[in-house]
N, CA, C and O atoms as a DFTB+ gen file, in Angstrom:
468 C
 N C O
     1  1     -15.205     -67.428     -20.105
     2  2     -15.414     -67.624     -18.742
     3  2     -14.680     -66.553     -17.959
     4  3     -13.503     -66.307     -18.221
     5  1     -15.345     -65.901     -16.995
     6  2     -14.716     -64.815     -16.212
     7  2     -13.993     -65.433     -15.078
     8  3     -14.538     -66.301     -14.397
     9  1     -12.745     -65.008     -14.839
    10  2     -12.018     -65.445     -13.682
    11  2     -11.306     -64.316     -13.060
    12  3     -10.740     -63.492     -13.778
    13  1     -11.292     -64.213     -11.696
    14  2     -10.504     -63.288     -10.951
    15  2      -9.769     -64.141      -9.980
    16  3     -10.380     -64.852      -9.183
    17  1      -8.440     -64.086     -10.029
    18  2      -7.588     -64.926      -9.198
    19  2      -6.639     -64.095      -8.295
    20  3      -5.679     -63.489      -8.769
    21  1      -6.940     -64.091      -7.004
    22  2      -6.078     -63.336      -6.075
    23  2      -4.793     -64.176      -5.698
    24  3      -4.828     -65.407      -5.686
    25  1      -3.758     -63.517      -5.417
    26  2      -2.578     -64.126      -4.930
    27  2      -1.829     -63.156      -4.073
    28  3      -2.117     -61.959      -4.084
    29  1      -0.834     -63.669      -3.302
    30  2       0.051     -62.810      -2.550
    31  2      -0.247     -62.733      -1.058
    32  3       0.455     -62.038      -0.324
    33  1      -1.273     -63.432      -0.602
    34  2      -1.553     -63.455       0.767
    35  2      -0.613     -64.264       1.594
    36  3       0.255     -64.922       1.021
    37  1      -0.711     -64.270       2.865
    38  2       0.218     -65.085       3.673
    39  2       0.258     -64.532       5.120
    40  3      -0.544     -63.701       5.546
    41  1       1.267     -65.075       5.828
    42  2       1.459     -64.621       7.192
    43  2       2.588     -63.680       7.278
    44  3       3.666     -63.954       6.751
    45  1       2.374     -62.514       7.961
    46  2       3.283     -61.509       8.088
    47  2       3.306     -60.958       9.405
    48  3       2.267     -60.922      10.065
    49  1       4.502     -60.480       9.899
    50  2       4.546     -59.907      11.290
    51  2       4.011     -58.451      11.254
    52  3       4.063     -57.768      10.231
    53  1       3.498     -58.017      12.421
    54  2       3.095     -56.607      12.489
    55  2       4.144     -55.658      12.003
    56  3       5.322     -55.840      12.314
    57  1       3.762     -54.630      11.237
    58  2       4.647     -53.690      10.684
    59  2       5.233     -54.108       9.326
    60  3       5.970     -53.360       8.683
    61  1       4.869     -55.351       8.917
    62  2       5.349     -55.905       7.677
    63  2       4.504     -55.475       6.480
    64  3       3.530     -54.738       6.635
    65  1       4.877     -55.933       5.290
    66  2       4.197     -55.517       4.095
    67  2       3.838     -56.767       3.257
    68  3       4.479     -57.811       3.373
    69  1       2.818     -56.634       2.427
    70  2       2.497     -57.630       1.443
    71  2       1.920     -56.951       0.265
    72  3       1.340     -55.873       0.396
    73  1       2.056     -57.544      -0.903
    74  2       1.403     -57.041      -2.134
    75  2       0.446     -58.079      -2.729
    76  3       0.892     -59.133      -3.181
    77  1      -0.846     -57.800      -2.736
    78  2      -1.780     -58.715      -3.300
    79  2      -1.902     -58.462      -4.822
    80  3      -1.704     -57.339      -5.285
    81  1      -2.221     -59.486      -5.566
    82  2      -2.493     -59.347      -6.962
    83  2      -3.885     -59.999      -7.312
    84  3      -4.281     -61.009      -6.731
    85  1      -4.542     -59.412      -8.217
    86  2      -5.782     -60.047      -8.712
    87  2      -5.697     -60.057     -10.248
    88  3      -5.837     -59.031     -10.915
    89  1      -5.460     -61.276     -10.773
    90  2      -5.388     -61.376     -12.203
    91  2      -6.695     -61.773     -12.756
    92  3      -7.337     -62.720     -12.302
    93  1      -7.117     -60.973     -13.833
    94  2      -8.488     -61.208     -14.416
    95  2      -8.340     -61.791     -15.751
    96  3      -7.292     -61.664     -16.385
    97  1      -9.461     -62.491     -16.243
    98  2      -9.532     -62.976     -17.528
    99  2     -11.027     -63.056     -17.886
   100  3     -11.890     -63.217     -17.023
   101  1     -11.283     -62.941     -19.160
   102  2     -12.674     -63.027     -19.585
   103  2     -13.424     -61.825     -19.525
   104  3     -14.608     -61.863     -19.860
   105  1     -12.848     -60.644     -19.105
   106  2     -13.503     -59.406     -19.071
   107  2     -12.659     -58.327     -19.863
   108  3     -11.451     -58.480     -20.044
   109  1     -13.317     -57.293     -20.296
   110  2     -12.617     -56.195     -20.867
   111  2     -12.142     -55.249     -19.697
   112  3     -12.813     -54.285     -19.328
   113  1     -10.996     -55.582     -19.173
   114  2     -10.502     -55.098     -17.880
   115  2     -10.621     -53.580     -17.826
   116  3     -11.008     -53.051     -16.784
   117  1     -10.315     -52.868     -18.874
   118  2     -10.177     -51.408     -18.819
   119  2     -11.502     -50.679     -18.569
   120  3     -11.486     -49.497     -18.226
   121  1     -12.670     -51.365     -18.733
   122  2     -13.935     -50.834     -18.533
   123  2     -14.597     -51.361     -17.285
   124  3     -15.821     -51.419     -17.176
   125  1     -13.741     -51.749     -16.334
   126  2     -14.243     -52.224     -15.094
   127  2     -13.544     -51.364     -13.965
   128  3     -12.341     -51.105     -14.005
   129  1     -14.394     -50.937     -12.945
   130  2     -13.812     -50.361     -11.736
   131  2     -13.438     -51.624     -10.912
   132  3     -14.089     -52.669     -10.934
   133  1     -12.356     -51.415     -10.210
   134  2     -11.772     -52.586      -9.472
   135  2     -11.734     -52.254      -7.962
   136  3     -11.319     -51.176      -7.537
   137  1     -12.182     -53.227      -7.206
   138  2     -12.216     -53.052      -5.723
   139  2     -11.428     -54.119      -4.997
   140  3     -11.273     -55.228      -5.507
   141  1     -10.932     -53.807      -3.828
   142  2     -10.439     -54.735      -2.883
   143  2     -11.366     -54.737      -1.650
   144  3     -11.586     -53.672      -1.075
   145  1     -11.896     -55.841      -1.240
   146  2     -12.658     -55.971      -0.007
   147  2     -11.881     -56.855       0.877
   148  3     -10.918     -57.507       0.472
   149  1     -12.344     -56.871       2.183
   150  2     -11.829     -57.846       3.123
   151  2     -12.925     -58.288       4.106
   152  3     -13.862     -57.541       4.387
   153  1     -12.796     -59.424       4.579
   154  2     -13.699     -59.996       5.571
   155  2     -12.975     -60.725       6.692
   156  3     -12.349     -61.764       6.479
   157  1     -13.067     -60.193       7.817
   158  2     -12.431     -60.812       8.971
   159  2     -13.437     -61.749       9.670
   160  3     -14.644     -61.569       9.507
   161  1     -12.963     -62.752      10.448
   162  2     -13.888     -63.638      11.069
   163  2     -14.947     -62.987      11.914
   164  3     -14.628     -62.150      12.759
   165  1     -16.193     -63.343      11.717
   166  2     -17.313     -62.753      12.435
   167  2     -17.661     -61.396      12.058
   168  3     -18.497     -60.787      12.725
   169  1     -17.081     -60.847      11.023
   170  2     -17.346     -59.454      10.639
   171  2     -17.910     -59.441       9.204
   172  3     -17.755     -60.416       8.469
   173  1     -18.578     -58.309       8.801
   174  2     -19.102     -58.147       7.510
   175  2     -17.913     -57.796       6.557
   176  3     -16.897     -57.214       6.936
   177  1     -18.151     -58.215       5.278
   178  2     -17.200     -57.847       4.302
   179  2     -17.194     -56.328       4.102
   180  3     -18.254     -55.713       3.991
   181  1     -15.941     -55.693       4.053
   182  2     -15.888     -54.283       3.912
   183  2     -15.003     -53.924       2.710
   184  3     -14.081     -54.641       2.321
   185  1     -15.363     -52.742       2.147
   186  2     -14.544     -52.180       1.058
   187  2     -13.281     -51.605       1.663
   188  3     -13.292     -50.846       2.632
   189  1     -12.205     -52.009       1.037
   190  2     -10.836     -51.477       1.514
   191  2     -10.380     -50.372       0.555
   192  3      -9.999     -49.286       0.992
   193  1     -10.419     -50.652      -0.760
   194  2      -9.833     -49.689      -1.655
   195  2     -10.583     -49.909      -3.037
   196  3     -11.021     -51.006      -3.383
   197  1     -10.681     -48.787      -3.763
   198  2     -11.299     -48.856      -5.130
   199  2     -10.415     -48.017      -6.036
   200  3      -9.875     -46.975      -5.665
   201  1     -10.305     -48.547      -7.260
   202  2      -9.752     -47.765      -8.386
   203  2     -10.664     -47.830      -9.507
   204  3     -10.951     -48.933      -9.972
   205  1     -11.186     -46.691     -10.028
   206  2     -12.133     -46.741     -11.061
   207  2     -11.361     -46.895     -12.401
   208  3     -10.131     -46.929     -12.408
   209  1     -12.080     -46.984     -13.498
   210  2     -11.440     -47.271     -14.727
   211  2     -10.619     -46.132     -15.216
   212  3      -9.773     -46.290     -16.096
   213  1     -10.872     -44.930     -14.626
   214  2     -10.059     -43.801     -15.011
   215  2      -8.848     -43.554     -14.074
   216  3      -8.046     -42.643     -14.277
   217  1      -8.769     -44.393     -13.068
   218  2      -7.514     -44.279     -12.187
   219  2      -7.768     -43.625     -10.887
   220  3      -6.857     -43.571     -10.061
   221  1      -8.953     -43.114     -10.632
   222  2      -9.199     -42.414      -9.366
   223  2      -9.354     -43.461      -8.304
   224  3      -9.843     -44.563      -8.551
   225  1      -8.917     -43.088      -7.081
   226  2      -8.886     -44.062      -6.028
   227  2      -9.653     -43.563      -4.776
   228  3      -9.760     -42.360      -4.540
   229  1     -10.160     -44.484      -4.014
   230  2     -10.756     -44.248      -2.688
   231  2     -10.337     -45.314      -1.749
   232  3     -10.164     -46.463      -2.155
   233  1     -10.164     -44.971      -0.478
   234  2      -9.760     -45.952       0.488
   235  2     -10.643     -45.838       1.794
   236  3     -11.197     -44.783       2.102
   237  1     -10.735     -46.964       2.521
   238  2     -11.334     -46.998       3.829
   239  2     -10.385     -46.109       4.708
   240  3      -9.170     -46.047       4.520
   241  1     -11.032     -45.459       5.644
   242  2     -10.218     -44.648       6.608
   243  2      -9.221     -45.492       7.329
   244  3      -8.142     -44.997       7.654
   245  1      -9.500     -46.690       7.591
   246  2      -8.667     -47.638       8.385
   247  2      -7.362     -47.987       7.639
   248  3      -6.419     -48.471       8.264
   249  1      -7.289     -47.748       6.301
   250  2      -6.108     -48.198       5.634
   251  2      -5.423     -46.998       4.887
   252  3      -4.376     -47.169       4.263
   253  1      -6.038     -45.796       4.969
   254  2      -5.528     -44.607       4.274
   255  2      -4.032     -44.358       4.784
   256  3      -3.752     -44.330       5.982
   257  1      -3.129     -44.185       3.791
   258  2      -1.753     -43.922       4.080
   259  2      -0.935     -45.183       4.268
   260  3       0.290     -45.110       4.369
   261  1      -1.549     -46.281       4.314
   262  2      -0.842     -47.603       4.463
   263  2      -0.989     -48.491       3.308
   264  3      -0.047     -49.181       2.918
   265  1      -2.252     -48.496       2.694
   266  2      -2.492     -49.294       1.469
   267  2      -2.516     -48.517       0.182
   268  3      -2.894     -47.346       0.157
   269  1      -2.118     -49.160      -0.878
   270  2      -2.101     -48.463      -2.179
   271  2      -2.715     -49.458      -3.173
   272  3      -2.232     -50.580      -3.327
   273  1      -3.812     -49.012      -3.858
   274  2      -4.253     -49.850      -4.992
   275  2      -3.721     -49.344      -6.257
   276  3      -3.575     -48.138      -6.454
   277  1      -3.421     -50.266      -7.140
   278  2      -3.024     -49.908      -8.531
   279  2      -3.511     -50.877      -9.501
   280  3      -3.977     -51.949      -9.115
   281  1      -3.432     -50.559     -10.796
   282  2      -3.814     -51.489     -11.787
   283  2      -2.936     -51.392     -12.976
   284  3      -2.359     -50.343     -13.259
   285  1      -2.828     -52.490     -13.682
   286  2      -2.120     -52.580     -14.950
   287  2      -3.029     -53.122     -16.028
   288  3      -3.264     -54.325     -16.141
   289  1      -3.530     -52.189     -16.815
   290  2      -4.517     -52.577     -17.869
   291  2      -3.949     -53.448     -18.961
   292  3      -4.694     -54.133     -19.663
   293  1      -2.599     -53.430     -19.119
   294  2      -1.997     -54.344     -20.113
   295  2      -1.976     -55.765     -19.606
   296  3      -2.040     -56.715     -20.385
   297  1      -1.882     -55.917     -18.218
   298  2      -1.831     -57.218     -17.666
   299  2      -3.143     -57.650     -17.036
   300  3      -3.255     -58.717     -16.432
   301  1      -4.141     -56.771     -17.202
   302  2      -5.493     -57.139     -16.701
   303  2      -5.470     -57.513     -15.244
   304  3      -6.143     -58.461     -14.839
   305  1      -4.694     -56.777     -14.427
   306  2      -4.376     -57.094     -13.064
   307  2      -4.488     -55.842     -12.223
   308  3      -4.089     -54.742     -12.606
   309  1      -5.070     -56.082     -11.022
   310  2      -5.158     -55.040     -10.001
   311  2      -4.340     -55.502      -8.778
   312  3      -4.281     -56.690      -8.458
   313  1      -3.705     -54.508      -8.102
   314  2      -2.771     -54.844      -7.011
   315  2      -3.257     -54.094      -5.757
   316  3      -3.957     -53.083      -5.804
   317  1      -2.834     -54.666      -4.671
   318  2      -3.016     -53.905      -3.344
   319  2      -1.724     -54.026      -2.586
   320  3      -1.401     -55.092      -2.062
   321  1      -0.978     -52.936      -2.524
   322  2       0.246     -52.932      -1.698
   323  2      -0.133     -52.448      -0.269
   324  3      -0.703     -51.376      -0.062
   325  1       0.226     -53.313       0.680
   326  2      -0.218     -53.113       2.086
   327  2       1.053     -52.969       2.901
   328  3       1.849     -53.904       2.987
   329  1       1.250     -51.788       3.507
   330  2       2.339     -51.518       4.391
   331  2       1.889     -51.355       5.771
   332  3       0.698     -51.170       6.021
   333  1       2.859     -51.419       6.754
   334  2       2.563     -51.209       8.157
   335  2       1.372     -52.068       8.677
   336  3       0.522     -51.585       9.425
   337  1       1.345     -53.344       8.255
   338  2       0.280     -54.156       8.565
   339  2       0.143     -54.392      10.061
   340  3       1.131     -54.473      10.792
   341  1      -1.063     -54.497      10.482
   342  2      -1.394     -54.698      11.938
   343  2      -2.349     -55.903      12.088
   344  3      -3.021     -56.290      11.132
   345  1      -2.397     -56.485      13.294
   346  2      -3.253     -57.643      13.454
   347  2      -4.737     -57.433      13.038
   348  3      -5.413     -58.365      12.602
   349  1      -5.195     -56.217      13.184
   350  2      -6.555     -55.912      12.744
   351  2      -6.736     -55.978      11.175
   352  3      -7.861     -55.964      10.675
   353  1      -5.676     -56.046      10.481
   354  2      -5.788     -56.262       9.010
   355  2      -5.983     -57.657       8.609
   356  3      -6.244     -57.923       7.436
   357  1      -5.867     -58.622       9.561
   358  2      -6.113     -59.987       9.324
   359  2      -7.501     -60.240       8.815
   360  3      -8.504     -59.909       9.447
   361  1      -7.522     -60.874       7.582
   362  2      -8.833     -61.101       6.989
   363  2      -8.596     -61.856       5.614
   364  3      -7.468     -62.023       5.148
   365  1      -9.679     -62.266       5.051
   366  2      -9.607     -62.786       3.639
   367  2      -9.831     -61.579       2.764
   368  3     -10.784     -60.827       2.970
   369  1      -8.992     -61.390       1.821
   370  2      -9.057     -60.266       0.952
   371  2      -9.593     -60.717      -0.443
   372  3      -9.108     -61.697      -1.008
   373  1     -10.575     -60.001      -0.969
   374  2     -11.173     -60.352      -2.211
   375  2     -11.121     -59.185      -3.209
   376  3     -11.221     -58.014      -2.841
   377  1     -10.960     -59.555      -4.481
   378  2     -11.031     -58.381      -5.474
   379  2     -12.451     -58.552      -6.128
   380  3     -13.062     -59.621      -6.136
   381  1     -12.865     -57.480      -6.629
   382  2     -14.169     -57.423      -7.280
   383  2     -14.054     -56.480      -8.491
   384  3     -13.447     -55.411      -8.436
   385  1     -14.673     -56.943      -9.581
   386  2     -14.616     -56.203     -10.818
   387  2     -16.067     -55.700     -11.116
   388  3     -16.998     -56.503     -11.177
   389  1     -16.233     -54.425     -11.291
   390  2     -17.533     -53.777     -11.474
   391  2     -17.621     -53.159     -12.867
   392  3     -16.894     -52.215     -13.172
   393  1     -18.494     -53.678     -13.701
   394  2     -18.651     -53.148     -15.038
   395  2     -19.194     -51.733     -14.966
   396  3     -20.203     -51.499     -14.301
   397  1     -18.563     -50.801     -15.620
   398  2     -18.949     -49.378     -15.459
   399  2     -20.290     -49.026     -16.020
   400  3     -20.898     -48.035     -15.616
   401  1     -20.759     -49.819     -16.943
   402  2     -22.032     -49.480     -17.632
   403  2     -23.225     -50.148     -17.091
   404  3     -24.333     -49.898     -17.566
   405  1     -23.061     -51.017     -16.088
   406  2     -24.204     -51.630     -15.509
   407  2     -23.750     -52.159     -14.080
   408  3     -22.636     -51.924     -13.613
   409  1     -24.706     -52.877     -13.456
   410  2     -24.437     -53.394     -12.107
   411  2     -23.754     -54.736     -12.067
   412  3     -23.639     -55.359     -11.012
   413  1     -23.292     -55.187     -13.249
   414  2     -22.683     -56.495     -13.328
   415  2     -21.409     -56.455     -12.625
   416  3     -20.641     -55.505     -12.772
   417  1     -21.143     -57.471     -11.846
   418  2     -19.872     -57.544     -11.037
   419  2     -19.454     -58.970     -10.804
   420  3     -20.266     -59.894     -10.764
   421  1     -18.147     -59.114     -10.651
   422  2     -17.572     -60.483     -10.505
   423  2     -16.575     -60.416      -9.241
   424  3     -15.939     -59.402      -8.954
   425  1     -16.524     -61.563      -8.560
   426  2     -15.663     -61.684      -7.364
   427  2     -14.621     -62.764      -7.595
   428  3     -14.808     -63.748      -8.311
   429  1     -13.492     -62.490      -6.917
   430  2     -12.494     -63.541      -6.827
   431  2     -12.764     -64.444      -5.658
   432  3     -13.721     -64.235      -4.912
   433  1     -11.916     -65.465      -5.488
   434  2     -12.123     -66.418      -4.452
   435  2     -11.598     -66.068      -3.152
   436  3     -11.953     -66.671      -2.139
   437  1     -10.711     -65.055      -3.139
   438  2     -10.116     -64.601      -1.868
   439  2      -8.742     -65.123      -1.548
   440  3      -8.365     -66.220      -1.961
   441  1      -7.993     -64.329      -0.805
   442  2      -6.675     -64.759      -0.351
   443  2      -6.535     -64.375       1.106
   444  3      -6.937     -63.278       1.495
   445  1      -5.980     -65.244       1.912
   446  2      -5.889     -65.057       3.397
   447  2      -4.667     -64.183       3.663
   448  3      -3.575     -64.420       3.147
   449  1      -4.888     -63.199       4.463
   450  2      -3.789     -62.337       4.994
   451  2      -3.904     -62.437       6.551
   452  3      -4.911     -62.097       7.172
   453  1      -2.761     -62.942       7.116
   454  2      -2.720     -63.070       8.585
   455  2      -1.575     -62.239       9.101
   456  3      -0.445     -62.385       8.637
   457  1      -1.848     -61.363      10.060
   458  2      -0.836     -60.472      10.597
   459  2      -0.620     -60.865      12.134
   460  3      -1.460     -60.567      12.983
   461  1       0.458     -61.493      12.411
   462  2       0.679     -62.006      13.720
   463  2       2.130     -62.114      13.993
   464  3       2.910     -62.295      13.058
   465  1       2.568     -62.008      15.295
   466  2       3.852     -62.195      15.664
   467  2       4.119     -63.643      16.155
   468  3       5.246     -63.971      16.527
């Protein structure tokens, strides 16, 4: 059974930091590209960061220089370090695993991040 479990969300003040984790099981983690998405109330889900199975990364313009995606293939876990958080970063954050050899993909259940004073 495939599971993606996000953690690390919460309430943080503007300018603060959080690190999200997405622990996976049931997949051969090293042959999946890993994404972080977010969805704010009333908005479409958007791609925030991607790390492919080779370690290459891409970021949304809105988070470049503030967010860092990383992965630990030994722990089957992907991370999202978020610095200089702003109220507009408030959203539910989801991780997604994309099998590199097909269109198969799996989603986590999401973790809430709220940036507010």
